[in-house]
PDB file of N, CA, C and O in Angstrom:
ATOM      1  N   MET A   1      62.956 104.277  83.610  1.00  0.00           N
ATOM      2  CA  MET A   1      63.467 105.459  84.257  1.00  0.00           C
ATOM      3  C   MET A   1      64.157 104.890  84.544  1.00  0.00           C
ATOM      4  O   MET A   1      64.108 103.747  84.999  1.00  0.00           O
ATOM      5  N   ALA A   2      65.568 106.019  84.206  1.00  0.00           N
ATOM      6  CA  ALA A   2      66.669 105.706  84.496  1.00  0.00           C
ATOM      7  C   ALA A   2      67.509 105.872  85.748  1.00  0.00           C
ATOM      8  O   ALA A   2      67.288 106.843  86.471  1.00  0.00           O
ATOM      9  N   ASP A   3      68.228 105.209  85.984  1.00  0.00           N
ATOM     10  CA  ASP A   3      69.034 104.960  87.451  1.00  0.00           C
ATOM     11  C   ASP A   3      69.520 106.196  87.507  1.00  0.00           C
ATOM     12  O   ASP A   3      69.637 106.783  86.431  1.00  0.00           O
ATOM     13  N   VAL A   4      69.915 106.885  88.732  1.00  0.00           N
ATOM     14  CA  VAL A   4      70.585 108.178  88.865  1.00  0.00           C
ATOM     15  C   VAL A   4      71.906 107.266  89.955  1.00  0.00           C
ATOM     16  O   VAL A   4      71.634 106.499  90.878  1.00  0.00           O
ATOM     17  N   LEU A   5      73.276 107.645  89.491  1.00  0.00           N
ATOM     18  CA  LEU A   5      74.654 107.415  90.317  1.00  0.00           C
ATOM     19  C   LEU A   5      74.829 108.488  90.521  1.00  0.00           C
ATOM     20  O   LEU A   5      74.620 109.502  89.856  1.00  0.00           O
ATOM     21  N   SER A   6      75.524 108.187  92.170  1.00  0.00           N
ATOM     22  CA  SER A   6      76.411 109.373  92.708  1.00  0.00           C
ATOM     23  C   SER A   6      77.409 108.899  93.169  1.00  0.00           C
ATOM     24  O   SER A   6      77.497 107.789  93.694  1.00  0.00           O
ATOM     25  N   ILE A   7      78.318 109.739  93.014  1.00  0.00           N
ATOM     26  CA  ILE A   7      79.797 109.755  93.296  1.00  0.00           C
ATOM     27  C   ILE A   7      79.868 109.542  94.739  1.00  0.00           C
ATOM     28  O   ILE A   7      79.305 110.252  95.573  1.00  0.00           O
ATOM     29  N   TYR A   8      80.883 108.115  95.079  1.00  0.00           N
ATOM     30  CA  TYR A   8      81.019 108.176  96.344  1.00  0.00           C
ATOM     31  C   TYR A   8      82.497 108.268  96.730  1.00  0.00           C
ATOM     32  O   TYR A   8      83.445 107.742  96.146  1.00  0.00           O
ATOM     33  N   ASP A   9      82.514 109.052  97.844  1.00  0.00           N
ATOM     34  CA  ASP A   9      83.861 109.234  98.475  1.00  0.00           C
ATOM     35  C   ASP A   9      84.132 108.519  99.743  1.00  0.00           C
ATOM     36  O   ASP A   9      83.624 108.924 100.789  1.00  0.00           O
ATOM     37  N   PRO A  10      85.006 107.341  99.708  1.00  0.00           N
ATOM     38  CA  PRO A  10      85.217 106.712 101.097  1.00  0.00           C
ATOM     39  C   PRO A  10      85.346 107.847 102.201  1.00  0.00           C
ATOM     40  O   PRO A  10      84.677 107.895 103.234  1.00  0.00           O
ATOM     41  N   ALA A  11      86.429 108.851 101.761  1.00  0.00           N
ATOM     42  CA  ALA A  11      86.439 109.978 102.740  1.00  0.00           C
ATOM     43  C   ALA A  11      85.634 110.193 103.524  1.00  0.00           C
ATOM     44  O   ALA A  11      85.717 110.546 104.700  1.00  0.00           O
ATOM     45  N   GLU A  12      84.795 109.978 102.875  1.00  0.00           N
ATOM     46  CA  GLU A  12      83.099 110.828 103.838  1.00  0.00           C
ATOM     47  C   GLU A  12      82.993 109.683 104.933  1.00  0.00           C
ATOM     48  O   GLU A  12      82.630 110.008 106.064  1.00  0.00           O
ATOM     49  N   ASP A  13      83.307 108.303 104.639  1.00  0.00           N
ATOM     50  CA  ASP A  13      83.008 107.560 106.127  1.00  0.00           C
ATOM     51  C   ASP A  13      83.883 106.819 106.694  1.00  0.00           C
ATOM     52  O   ASP A  13      83.772 105.661 107.095  1.00  0.00           O
ATOM     53  N   LEU A  14      85.219 107.886 106.727  1.00  0.00           N
ATOM     54  CA  LEU A  14      86.220 107.230 107.654  1.00  0.00           C
ATOM     55  C   LEU A  14      86.052 108.404 108.500  1.00  0.00           C
ATOM     56  O   LEU A  14      86.485 109.486 108.103  1.00  0.00           O
ATOM     57  N   VAL A  15      85.314 108.271 109.921  1.00  0.00           N
ATOM     58  CA  VAL A  15      85.093 109.340 110.855  1.00  0.00           C
ATOM     59  C   VAL A  15      85.758 108.892 111.948  1.00  0.00           C
ATOM     60  O   VAL A  15      86.142 109.801 112.685  1.00  0.00           O
ATOM     61  N   SER A  16      86.090 107.492 112.389  1.00  0.00           N
ATOM     62  CA  SER A  16      87.035 107.108 113.346  1.00  0.00           C
ATOM     63  C   SER A  16      88.522 107.028 113.486  1.00  0.00           C
ATOM     64  O   SER A  16      89.111 106.900 112.413  1.00  0.00           O
ATOM     65  N   GLU A  17      89.053 107.060 114.254  1.00  0.00           N
ATOM     66  CA  GLU A  17      90.560 106.916 114.126  1.00  0.00           C
ATOM     67  C   GLU A  17      90.565 105.310 114.362  1.00  0.00           C
ATOM     68  O   GLU A  17      91.755 105.094 114.132  1.00  0.00           O
ATOM     69  N   ASP A  18      90.029 104.098 114.659  1.00  0.00           N
ATOM     70  CA  ASP A  18      89.982 102.948 114.396  1.00  0.00           C
ATOM     71  C   ASP A  18      89.741 102.725 113.098  1.00  0.00           C
ATOM     72  O   ASP A  18      90.497 102.013 112.437  1.00  0.00           O
ATOM     73  N   GLY A  19      88.656 103.310 112.577  1.00  0.00           N
ATOM     74  CA  GLY A  19      88.331 102.943 111.141  1.00  0.00           C
ATOM     75  C   GLY A  19      89.344 103.411 110.539  1.00  0.00           C
ATOM     76  O   GLY A  19      89.592 102.810 109.494  1.00  0.00           O
ATOM     77  N   ILE A  20      90.180 104.437 110.844  1.00  0.00           N
ATOM     78  CA  ILE A  20      91.042 105.069 109.881  1.00  0.00           C
ATOM     79  C   ILE A  20      92.300 104.225 109.757  1.00  0.00           C
ATOM     80  O   ILE A  20      92.861 104.082 108.670  1.00  0.00           O
ATOM     81  N   ALA A  21      92.723 103.685 110.848  1.00  0.00           N
ATOM     82  CA  ALA A  21      93.936 102.689 111.074  1.00  0.00           C
ATOM     83  C   ALA A  21      93.441 101.535 110.441  1.00  0.00           C
ATOM     84  O   ALA A  21      94.203 100.845 109.764  1.00  0.00           O
ATOM     85  N   LEU A  22      92.265 101.243 110.580  1.00  0.00           N
ATOM     86  CA  LEU A  22      91.751  99.741 109.567  1.00  0.00           C
ATOM     87  C   LEU A  22      92.150 100.039 107.987  1.00  0.00           C
ATOM     88  O   LEU A  22      93.039  99.469 107.354  1.00  0.00           O
ATOM     89  N   PHE A  23      91.429 100.883 107.605  1.00  0.00           N
ATOM     90  CA  PHE A  23      91.596 100.931 106.200  1.00  0.00           C
ATOM     91  C   PHE A  23      92.924 100.902 105.830  1.00  0.00           C
ATOM     92  O   PHE A  23      93.391  99.979 105.163  1.00  0.00           O
ATOM     93  N   MET A  24      93.689 102.032 106.292  1.00  0.00           N
ATOM     94  CA  MET A  24      95.417 101.752 106.423  1.00  0.00           C
ATOM     95  C   MET A  24      95.816 100.454 106.336  1.00  0.00           C
ATOM     96  O   MET A  24      96.209  99.926 105.296  1.00  0.00           O
ATOM     97  N   ALA A  25      95.723  99.911 107.425  1.00  0.00           N
ATOM     98  CA  ALA A  25      96.260  98.422 107.738  1.00  0.00           C
ATOM     99  C   ALA A  25      95.969  97.701 106.077  1.00  0.00           C
ATOM    100  O   ALA A  25      96.913  97.239 105.436  1.00  0.00           O
ATOM    101  N   GLU A  26      94.677  97.700 105.592  1.00  0.00           N
ATOM    102  CA  GLU A  26      94.369  96.786 104.916  1.00  0.00           C
ATOM    103  C   GLU A  26      94.928  97.251 103.767  1.00  0.00           C
ATOM    104  O   GLU A  26      95.654  96.354 103.340  1.00  0.00           O
ATOM    105  N   ALA A  27      94.960  98.287 102.984  1.00  0.00           N
ATOM    106  CA  ALA A  27      95.908  98.682 102.354  1.00  0.00           C
ATOM    107  C   ALA A  27      97.405  98.675 101.895  1.00  0.00           C
ATOM    108  O   ALA A  27      98.002  98.822 100.829  1.00  0.00           O
ATOM    109  N   LEU A  28      97.774  98.402 103.376  1.00  0.00           N
ATOM    110  CA  LEU A  28      99.222  98.403 103.272  1.00  0.00           C
ATOM    111  C   LEU A  28      99.843  97.042 103.235  1.00  0.00           C
ATOM    112  O   LEU A  28     101.017  96.717 103.061  1.00  0.00           O
ATOM    113  N   GLU A  29      98.769  96.327 103.440  1.00  0.00           N
ATOM    114  CA  GLU A  29      98.684  94.385 103.265  1.00  0.00           C
ATOM    115  C   GLU A  29      98.282  94.024 101.939  1.00  0.00           C
ATOM    116  O   GLU A  29      97.918  92.868 101.725  1.00  0.00           O
ATOM    117  N   THR A  30      98.312  95.106 100.781  1.00  0.00           N
ATOM    118  CA  THR A  30      97.819  94.764  99.791  1.00  0.00           C
ATOM    119  C   THR A  30      99.637  94.710  98.686  1.00  0.00           C
ATOM    120  O   THR A  30      99.959  93.990  97.741  1.00  0.00           O
ATOM    121  N   GLY A  31     100.319  95.703  99.340  1.00  0.00           N
ATOM    122  CA  GLY A  31     101.726  95.322  99.056  1.00  0.00           C
ATOM    123  C   GLY A  31     101.867  96.646  97.464  1.00  0.00           C
ATOM    124  O   GLY A  31     102.831  97.005  96.787  1.00  0.00           O
ATOM    125  N   ASP A  32     100.635  96.945  97.440  1.00  0.00           N
ATOM    126  CA  ASP A  32     100.465  97.598  95.496  1.00  0.00           C
ATOM    127  C   ASP A  32     100.658  99.303  96.023  1.00  0.00           C
ATOM    128  O   ASP A  32      99.805  99.997  96.576  1.00  0.00           O
ATOM    129  N   ALA A  33     101.790  99.607  95.718  1.00  0.00           N
ATOM    130  CA  ALA A  33     102.293 101.167  96.170  1.00  0.00           C
ATOM    131  C   ALA A  33     101.621 102.244  95.540  1.00  0.00           C
ATOM    132  O   ALA A  33     101.799 103.412  95.884  1.00  0.00           O
ATOM    133  N   ALA A  34     100.727 101.837  94.475  1.00  0.00           N
ATOM    134  CA  ALA A  34      99.691 103.328  94.216  1.00  0.00           C
ATOM    135  C   ALA A  34      98.289 102.904  94.775  1.00  0.00           C
ATOM    136  O   ALA A  34      97.351 103.673  94.565  1.00  0.00           O
ATOM    137  N   TYR A  35      98.052 101.665  95.518  1.00  0.00           N
ATOM    138  CA  TYR A  35      96.686 101.564  95.975  1.00  0.00           C
ATOM    139  C   TYR A  35      96.780 102.189  97.455  1.00  0.00           C
ATOM    140  O   TYR A  35      95.881 102.752  98.081  1.00  0.00           O
ATOM    141  N   ILE A  36      98.349 101.895  97.921  1.00  0.00           N
ATOM    142  CA  ILE A  36      98.710 102.272  99.526  1.00  0.00           C
ATOM    143  C   ILE A  36      98.308 103.935  99.379  1.00  0.00           C
ATOM    144  O   ILE A  36      97.532 104.541 100.117  1.00  0.00           O
ATOM    145  N   ALA A  37      99.080 104.508  98.184  1.00  0.00           N
ATOM    146  CA  ALA A  37      99.128 105.875  98.379  1.00  0.00           C
ATOM    147  C   ALA A  37      97.642 106.637  98.088  1.00  0.00           C
ATOM    148  O   ALA A  37      97.189 107.648  98.624  1.00  0.00           O
ATOM    149  N   ASN A  38      97.178 105.956  97.262  1.00  0.00           N
ATOM    150  CA  ASN A  38      95.584 106.361  97.011  1.00  0.00           C
ATOM    151  C   ASN A  38      94.606 106.000  98.110  1.00  0.00           C
ATOM    152  O   ASN A  38      93.419 106.321  98.056  1.00  0.00           O
ATOM    153  N   ALA A  39      95.126 105.347  99.067  1.00  0.00           N
ATOM    154  CA  ALA A  39      94.245 104.806 100.180  1.00  0.00           C
ATOM    155  C   ALA A  39      94.840 106.521 101.197  1.00  0.00           C
ATOM    156  O   ALA A  39      94.092 107.432 101.550  1.00  0.00           O
ATOM    157  N   LEU A  40      96.102 106.444 101.377  1.00  0.00           N
ATOM    158  CA  LEU A  40      96.651 107.755 102.053  1.00  0.00           C
ATOM    159  C   LEU A  40      96.108 108.671 101.888  1.00  0.00           C
ATOM    160  O   LEU A  40      95.796 109.356 102.862  1.00  0.00           O
ATOM    161  N   GLY A  41      95.718 109.119 100.396  1.00  0.00           N
ATOM    162  CA  GLY A  41      95.393 110.112  99.788  1.00  0.00           C
ATOM    163  C   GLY A  41      93.717 110.361 100.805  1.00  0.00           C
ATOM    164  O   GLY A  41      93.497 111.192 101.686  1.00  0.00           O
ATOM    165  N   VAL A  42      93.014 109.551 100.377  1.00  0.00           N
ATOM    166  CA  VAL A  42      91.702 109.176 100.795  1.00  0.00           C
ATOM    167  C   VAL A  42      91.893 109.881 102.261  1.00  0.00           C
ATOM    168  O   VAL A  42      91.485 111.028 102.443  1.00  0.00           O
ATOM    169  N   VAL A  43      92.673 108.969 103.514  1.00  0.00           N
ATOM    170  CA  VAL A  43      92.614 109.404 105.016  1.00  0.00           C
ATOM    171  C   VAL A  43      92.840 110.911 105.149  1.00  0.00           C
ATOM    172  O   VAL A  43      92.307 111.675 105.953  1.00  0.00           O
ATOM    173  N   ALA A  44      93.850 111.219 104.079  1.00  0.00           N
ATOM    174  CA  ALA A  44      94.136 112.841 103.956  1.00  0.00           C
ATOM    175  C   ALA A  44      93.005 114.119 104.226  1.00  0.00           C
ATOM    176  O   ALA A  44      92.822 115.119 104.920  1.00  0.00           O
ATOM    177  N   ARG A  45      92.313 113.182 102.983  1.00  0.00           N
ATOM    178  CA  ARG A  45      90.377 114.205 102.494  1.00  0.00           C
ATOM    179  C   ARG A  45      89.735 113.739 103.833  1.00  0.00           C
ATOM    180  O   ARG A  45      89.003 114.545 104.407  1.00  0.00           O
ATOM    181  N   ALA A  46      89.928 112.591 104.346  1.00  0.00           N
ATOM    182  CA  ALA A  46      89.053 112.454 105.739  1.00  0.00           C
ATOM    183  C   ALA A  46      89.163 113.625 106.745  1.00  0.00           C
ATOM    184  O   ALA A  46      88.290 114.428 107.073  1.00  0.00           O
ATOM    185  N   LYS A  47      90.748 113.502 107.249  1.00  0.00           N
ATOM    186  CA  LYS A  47      91.181 114.242 107.932  1.00  0.00           C
ATOM    187  C   LYS A  47      91.517 115.880 107.754  1.00  0.00           C
ATOM    188  O   LYS A  47      92.130 116.597 108.545  1.00  0.00           O
ATOM    189  N   GLY A  48      90.878 116.266 106.374  1.00  0.00           N
ATOM    190  CA  GLY A  48      90.730 117.723 106.139  1.00  0.00           C
ATOM    191  C   GLY A  48      92.479 117.627 105.404  1.00  0.00           C
ATOM    192  O   GLY A  48      93.436 117.136 106.003  1.00  0.00           O
ATOM    193  N   MET A  49      92.527 118.173 104.132  1.00  0.00           N
ATOM    194  CA  MET A  49      93.504 118.245 103.111  1.00  0.00           C
ATOM    195  C   MET A  49      94.087 119.542 103.978  1.00  0.00           C
ATOM    196  O   MET A  49      95.230 119.446 104.426  1.00  0.00           O
ATOM    197  N   ALA A  50      93.329 120.735 104.215  1.00  0.00           N
ATOM    198  CA  ALA A  50      93.995 121.814 104.498  1.00  0.00           C
ATOM    199  C   ALA A  50      94.976 121.382 105.758  1.00  0.00           C
ATOM    200  O   ALA A  50      96.205 121.441 105.727  1.00  0.00           O
ATOM    201  N   ASP A  51      94.285 120.997 106.717  1.00  0.00           N
ATOM    202  CA  ASP A  51      95.030 120.341 107.940  1.00  0.00           C
ATOM    203  C   ASP A  51      96.031 119.520 107.780  1.00  0.00           C
ATOM    204  O   ASP A  51      97.087 119.856 108.316  1.00  0.00           O
ATOM    205  N   VAL A  52      96.011 118.807 107.354  1.00  0.00           N
ATOM    206  CA  VAL A  52      96.991 117.695 106.621  1.00  0.00           C
ATOM    207  C   VAL A  52      98.512 118.776 106.087  1.00  0.00           C
ATOM    208  O   VAL A  52      99.682 118.706 106.464  1.00  0.00           O
ATOM    209  N   ALA A  53      97.921 119.607 105.201  1.00  0.00           N
ATOM    210  CA  ALA A  53      98.841 120.202 104.421  1.00  0.00           C
ATOM    211  C   ALA A  53      99.603 121.466 105.760  1.00  0.00           C
ATOM    212  O   ALA A  53     100.753 121.895 105.664  1.00  0.00           O
ATOM    213  N   THR A  54      99.036 121.687 106.426  1.00  0.00           N
ATOM    214  CA  THR A  54      99.688 122.650 107.529  1.00  0.00           C
ATOM    215  C   THR A  54     100.331 121.888 108.671  1.00  0.00           C
ATOM    216  O   THR A  54     101.218 122.538 109.224  1.00  0.00           O
ATOM    217  N   LYS A  55     100.088 120.532 109.226  1.00  0.00           N
ATOM    218  CA  LYS A  55     100.839 119.804 109.710  1.00  0.00           C
ATOM    219  C   LYS A  55     102.146 119.509 108.846  1.00  0.00           C
ATOM    220  O   LYS A  55     103.263 119.667 109.339  1.00  0.00           O
ATOM    221  N   THR A  56     101.946 119.043 107.445  1.00  0.00           N
ATOM    222  CA  THR A  56     103.291 118.582 106.897  1.00  0.00           C
ATOM    223  C   THR A  56     104.126 119.377 106.550  1.00  0.00           C
ATOM    224  O   THR A  56     105.304 119.022 106.515  1.00  0.00           O
ATOM    225  N   GLY A  57     103.708 120.807 106.161  1.00  0.00           N
ATOM    226  CA  GLY A  57     104.521 121.847 105.760  1.00  0.00           C
ATOM    227  C   GLY A  57     104.318 121.867 104.020  1.00  0.00           C
ATOM    228  O   GLY A  57     104.730 122.844 103.397  1.00  0.00           O
ATOM    229  N   LEU A  58     103.756 120.892 103.414  1.00  0.00           N
ATOM    230  CA  LEU A  58     103.394 120.487 102.339  1.00  0.00           C
ATOM    231  C   LEU A  58     102.394 121.845 101.668  1.00  0.00           C
ATOM    232  O   LEU A  58     102.356 122.705 102.548  1.00  0.00           O
ATOM    233  N   SER A  59     101.888 122.137 100.887  1.00  0.00           N
ATOM    234  CA  SER A  59     101.156 123.051 100.051  1.00  0.00           C
ATOM    235  C   SER A  59      99.669 121.738  99.478  1.00  0.00           C
ATOM    236  O   SER A  59      99.723 120.532  99.237  1.00  0.00           O
ATOM    237  N   ARG A  60      98.727 122.544  99.457  1.00  0.00           N
ATOM    238  CA  ARG A  60      97.739 121.446  99.097  1.00  0.00           C
ATOM    239  C   ARG A  60      97.938 120.740  97.869  1.00  0.00           C
ATOM    240  O   ARG A  60      97.642 119.569  97.633  1.00  0.00           O
ATOM    241  N   GLU A  61      98.583 121.752  96.955  1.00  0.00           N
ATOM    242  CA  GLU A  61      98.726 121.062  95.619  1.00  0.00           C
ATOM    243  C   GLU A  61      99.570 120.217  95.619  1.00  0.00           C
ATOM    244  O   GLU A  61      99.318 119.177  95.010  1.00  0.00           O
ATOM    245  N   GLN A  62     101.002 120.382  96.372  1.00  0.00           N
ATOM    246  CA  GLN A  62     101.659 118.765  96.731  1.00  0.00           C
ATOM    247  C   GLN A  62     100.834 118.032  97.191  1.00  0.00           C
ATOM    248  O   GLN A  62     101.057 116.884  96.808  1.00  0.00           O
ATOM    249  N   LEU A  63     100.197 118.082  97.665  1.00  0.00           N
ATOM    250  CA  LEU A  63      99.378 116.659  98.475  1.00  0.00           C
ATOM    251  C   LEU A  63      98.356 116.228  97.430  1.00  0.00           C
ATOM    252  O   LEU A  63      98.204 115.027  97.202  1.00  0.00           O
ATOM    253  N   HIS A  64      97.786 116.975  96.911  1.00  0.00           N
ATOM    254  CA  HIS A  64      96.613 116.201  95.424  1.00  0.00           C
ATOM    255  C   HIS A  64      97.871 116.096  94.304  1.00  0.00           C
ATOM    256  O   HIS A  64      97.611 115.203  93.499  1.00  0.00           O
ATOM    257  N   MET A  65      98.907 116.625  94.079  1.00  0.00           N
ATOM    258  CA  MET A  65      99.461 115.828  93.295  1.00  0.00           C
ATOM    259  C   MET A  65     100.217 114.348  93.676  1.00  0.00           C
ATOM    260  O   MET A  65     100.147 113.498  92.789  1.00  0.00           O
ATOM    261  N   SER A  66     100.877 114.007  94.826  1.00  0.00           N
ATOM    262  CA  SER A  66     101.504 112.935  95.237  1.00  0.00           C
ATOM    263  C   SER A  66     100.294 111.808  95.169  1.00  0.00           C
ATOM    264  O   SER A  66     100.641 110.719  94.713  1.00  0.00           O
ATOM    265  N   PHE A  67      99.075 111.932  95.525  1.00  0.00           N
ATOM    266  CA  PHE A  67      98.047 111.148  95.386  1.00  0.00           C
ATOM    267  C   PHE A  67      97.197 110.998  94.363  1.00  0.00           C
ATOM    268  O   PHE A  67      96.205 110.274  94.448  1.00  0.00           O
ATOM    269  N   ALA A  68      97.630 111.926  92.902  1.00  0.00           N
ATOM    270  CA  ALA A  68      96.815 111.821  91.746  1.00  0.00           C
ATOM    271  C   ALA A  68      97.294 110.482  91.251  1.00  0.00           C
ATOM    272  O   ALA A  68      98.331 110.016  91.724  1.00  0.00           O
ATOM    273  N   ARG A  69      96.380 109.611  90.021  1.00  0.00           N
ATOM    274  CA  ARG A  69      96.470 108.558  89.733  1.00  0.00           C
ATOM    275  C   ARG A  69      98.250 108.323  89.527  1.00  0.00           C
ATOM    276  O   ARG A  69      98.878 107.299  89.797  1.00  0.00           O
ATOM    277  N   ASN A  70      98.777 109.593  88.978  1.00  0.00           N
ATOM    278  CA  ASN A  70     100.256 108.814  88.406  1.00  0.00           C
ATOM    279  C   ASN A  70     101.279 109.462  89.843  1.00  0.00           C
ATOM    280  O   ASN A  70     102.506 109.395  89.924  1.00  0.00           O
ATOM    281  N   GLY A  71     100.656 109.859  90.506  1.00  0.00           N
ATOM    282  CA  GLY A  71     101.680 110.156  91.655  1.00  0.00           C
ATOM    283  C   GLY A  71     102.358 109.688  92.057  1.00  0.00           C
ATOM    284  O   GLY A  71     102.161 108.542  91.654  1.00  0.00           O
ATOM    285  N   ASN A  72     103.497 109.659  92.902  1.00  0.00           N
ATOM    286  CA  ASN A  72     104.592 108.871  93.158  1.00  0.00           C
ATOM    287  C   ASN A  72     105.012 109.400  94.554  1.00  0.00           C
ATOM    288  O   ASN A  72     106.192 109.744  94.624  1.00  0.00           O
ATOM    289  N   PRO A  73     104.336 109.517  95.569  1.00  0.00           N
ATOM    290  CA  PRO A  73     104.740 110.433  96.965  1.00  0.00           C
ATOM    291  C   PRO A  73     106.352 109.817  97.477  1.00  0.00           C
ATOM    292  O   PRO A  73     106.810 108.675  97.462  1.00  0.00           O
ATOM    293  N   SER A  74     106.733 110.674  97.763  1.00  0.00           N
ATOM    294  CA  SER A  74     108.324 109.625  98.634  1.00  0.00           C
ATOM    295  C   SER A  74     108.076 109.709  99.758  1.00  0.00           C
ATOM    296  O   SER A  74     107.367 110.511 100.366  1.00  0.00           O
ATOM    297  N   LEU A  75     108.762 108.725 100.138  1.00  0.00           N
ATOM    298  CA  LEU A  75     109.273 107.915 101.405  1.00  0.00           C
ATOM    299  C   LEU A  75     108.826 109.096 102.693  1.00  0.00           C
ATOM    300  O   LEU A  75     108.004 108.885 103.584  1.00  0.00           O
ATOM    301  N   GLN A  76     109.529 110.205 102.507  1.00  0.00           N
ATOM    302  CA  GLN A  76     109.493 111.450 103.262  1.00  0.00           C
ATOM    303  C   GLN A  76     107.983 111.730 103.631  1.00  0.00           C
ATOM    304  O   GLN A  76     107.369 111.607 104.691  1.00  0.00           O
ATOM    305  N   THR A  77     107.614 112.146 102.390  1.00  0.00           N
ATOM    306  CA  THR A  77     106.269 112.606 102.061  1.00  0.00           C
ATOM    307  C   THR A  77     105.173 111.549 103.176  1.00  0.00           C
ATOM    308  O   THR A  77     104.615 111.836 104.235  1.00  0.00           O
ATOM    309  N   VAL A  78     105.196 110.438 102.477  1.00  0.00           N
ATOM    310  CA  VAL A  78     104.409 109.523 102.991  1.00  0.00           C
ATOM    311  C   VAL A  78     104.572 109.323 104.558  1.00  0.00           C
ATOM    312  O   VAL A  78     103.585 108.915 105.171  1.00  0.00           O
ATOM    313  N   LEU A  79     105.628 109.554 105.178  1.00  0.00           N
ATOM    314  CA  LEU A  79     105.973 109.404 106.711  1.00  0.00           C
ATOM    315  C   LEU A  79     105.086 110.515 107.261  1.00  0.00           C
ATOM    316  O   LEU A  79     104.242 110.371 108.146  1.00  0.00           O
ATOM    317  N   ALA A  80     105.493 112.026 106.401  1.00  0.00           N
ATOM    318  CA  ALA A  80     104.943 113.326 107.164  1.00  0.00           C
ATOM    319  C   ALA A  80     103.499 113.199 106.991  1.00  0.00           C
ATOM    320  O   ALA A  80     102.844 113.806 107.838  1.00  0.00           O
ATOM    321  N   ILE A  81     102.720 112.447 105.944  1.00  0.00           N
ATOM    322  CA  ILE A  81     101.407 112.356 105.935  1.00  0.00           C
ATOM    323  C   ILE A  81     100.586 111.581 106.838  1.00  0.00           C
ATOM    324  O   ILE A  81      99.496 111.898 107.313  1.00  0.00           O
ATOM    325  N   MET A  82     101.538 110.070 107.089  1.00  0.00           N
ATOM    326  CA  MET A  82     100.996 109.361 108.372  1.00  0.00           C
ATOM    327  C   MET A  82     101.092 110.243 109.580  1.00  0.00           C
ATOM    328  O   MET A  82     100.051 110.463 110.198  1.00  0.00           O
ATOM    329  N   LYS A  83     102.103 110.719 109.949  1.00  0.00           N
ATOM    330  CA  LYS A  83     102.247 111.680 111.429  1.00  0.00           C
ATOM    331  C   LYS A  83     101.032 112.664 111.315  1.00  0.00           C
ATOM    332  O   LYS A  83     100.266 112.841 112.261  1.00  0.00           O
ATOM    333  N   ALA A  84     100.912 113.223 110.240  1.00  0.00           N
ATOM    334  CA  ALA A  84      99.599 114.240 110.683  1.00  0.00           C
ATOM    335  C   ALA A  84      98.694 113.987 110.656  1.00  0.00           C
ATOM    336  O   ALA A  84      97.885 114.795 111.113  1.00  0.00           O
ATOM    337  N   VAL A  85      98.146 112.554 110.045  1.00  0.00           N
ATOM    338  CA  VAL A  85      97.295 111.999 110.169  1.00  0.00           C
ATOM    339  C   VAL A  85      96.766 111.046 111.408  1.00  0.00           C
ATOM    340  O   VAL A  85      95.612 110.666 111.608  1.00  0.00           O
ATOM    341  N   GLY A  86      97.901 110.784 112.145  1.00  0.00           N
ATOM    342  CA  GLY A  86      97.887 110.122 113.493  1.00  0.00           C
ATOM    343  C   GLY A  86      98.062 108.952 113.453  1.00  0.00           C
ATOM    344  O   GLY A  86      97.765 108.251 114.420  1.00  0.00           O
ATOM    345  N   LEU A  87      98.580 108.448 112.344  1.00  0.00           N
ATOM    346  CA  LEU A  87      99.142 106.913 112.345  1.00  0.00           C
ATOM    347  C   LEU A  87     100.406 106.310 111.991  1.00  0.00           C
ATOM    348  O   LEU A  87     101.065 106.858 111.107  1.00  0.00           O
ATOM    349  N   ASP A  88     100.882 105.176 112.594  1.00  0.00           N
ATOM    350  CA  ASP A  88     102.550 105.060 112.854  1.00  0.00           C
ATOM    351  C   ASP A  88     102.770 103.828 111.657  1.00  0.00           C
ATOM    352  O   ASP A  88     101.991 102.878 111.731  1.00  0.00           O
ATOM    353  N   LEU A  89     103.575 103.820 110.806  1.00  0.00           N
ATOM    354  CA  LEU A  89     104.207 103.012 110.028  1.00  0.00           C
ATOM    355  C   LEU A  89     104.963 102.050 111.121  1.00  0.00           C
ATOM    356  O   LEU A  89     105.884 102.267 111.908  1.00  0.00           O
ATOM    357  N   THR A  90     104.186 100.914 110.829  1.00  0.00           N
ATOM    358  CA  THR A  90     104.972  99.616 111.667  1.00  0.00           C
ATOM    359  C   THR A  90     105.222  98.367 110.582  1.00  0.00           C
ATOM    360  O   THR A  90     104.556  98.177 109.564  1.00  0.00           O
ATOM    361  N   ALA A  91     106.155  97.703 110.973  1.00  0.00           N
ATOM    362  CA  ALA A  91     106.476  96.604 110.838  1.00  0.00           C
ATOM    363  C   ALA A  91     106.244  95.003 111.304  1.00  0.00           C
ATOM    364  O   ALA A  91     106.309  94.809 112.518  1.00  0.00           O
ATOM    365  N   LYS A  92     106.092  94.340 110.814  1.00  0.00           N
ATOM    366  CA  LYS A  92     105.784  92.699 110.981  1.00  0.00           C
ATOM    367  C   LYS A  92     106.217  92.025 110.044  1.00  0.00           C
ATOM    368  O   LYS A  92     106.437  92.372 108.884  1.00  0.00           O
ATOM    369  N   PRO A  93     106.410  90.560 110.779  1.00  0.00           N
ATOM    370  CA  PRO A  93     107.248  89.457 109.691  1.00  0.00           C
ATOM    371  C   PRO A  93     106.280  88.945 109.050  1.00  0.00           C
ATOM    372  O   PRO A  93     105.178  88.823 109.585  1.00  0.00           O
ATOM    373  N   HIS A  94     106.505  88.576 107.864  1.00  0.00           N
ATOM    374  CA  HIS A  94     105.857  88.041 106.568  1.00  0.00           C
ATOM    375  C   HIS A  94     104.845  86.556 107.556  1.00  0.00           C
ATOM    376  O   HIS A  94     105.233  86.065 108.616  1.00  0.00           O
ATOM    377  N   ALA A  95     104.000  86.291 107.058  1.00  0.00           N
ATOM    378  CA  ALA A  95     103.619  85.032 107.597  1.00  0.00           C
ATOM    379  C   ALA A  95     103.654  83.662 106.584  1.00  0.00           C
ATOM    380  O   ALA A  95     103.210  83.399 105.467  1.00  0.00           O
ATOM    381  N   GLY A  96     104.295  83.074 107.434  1.00  0.00           N
ATOM    382  CA  GLY A  96     104.791  81.694 106.354  1.00  0.00           C
ATOM    383  C   GLY A  96     105.505  81.373 106.342  1.00  0.00           C
ATOM    384  O   GLY A  96     105.749  80.440 105.576  1.00  0.00           O
TER     385      GLY A  96
END
């Protein structure tokens, strides 16, 4: 009997504000711009892409393009989306 694989979307499990904040904090700690952009896209899907589009003034297509594999959202776009999903971008000194 063949195993059946299902598609997993982490956005479905991001149901609390604390969970979303932790998810993004861990993504930011990687320092990997593509990974961070992808994680922000997951958060946007969790919050509802249409709602995020309305709050940012960006189209859903612009949001999807920003978070595509080769997407490269501008800092302005990242900040607008962070605000729309209820997150702040903060800085802290490097450890060490």
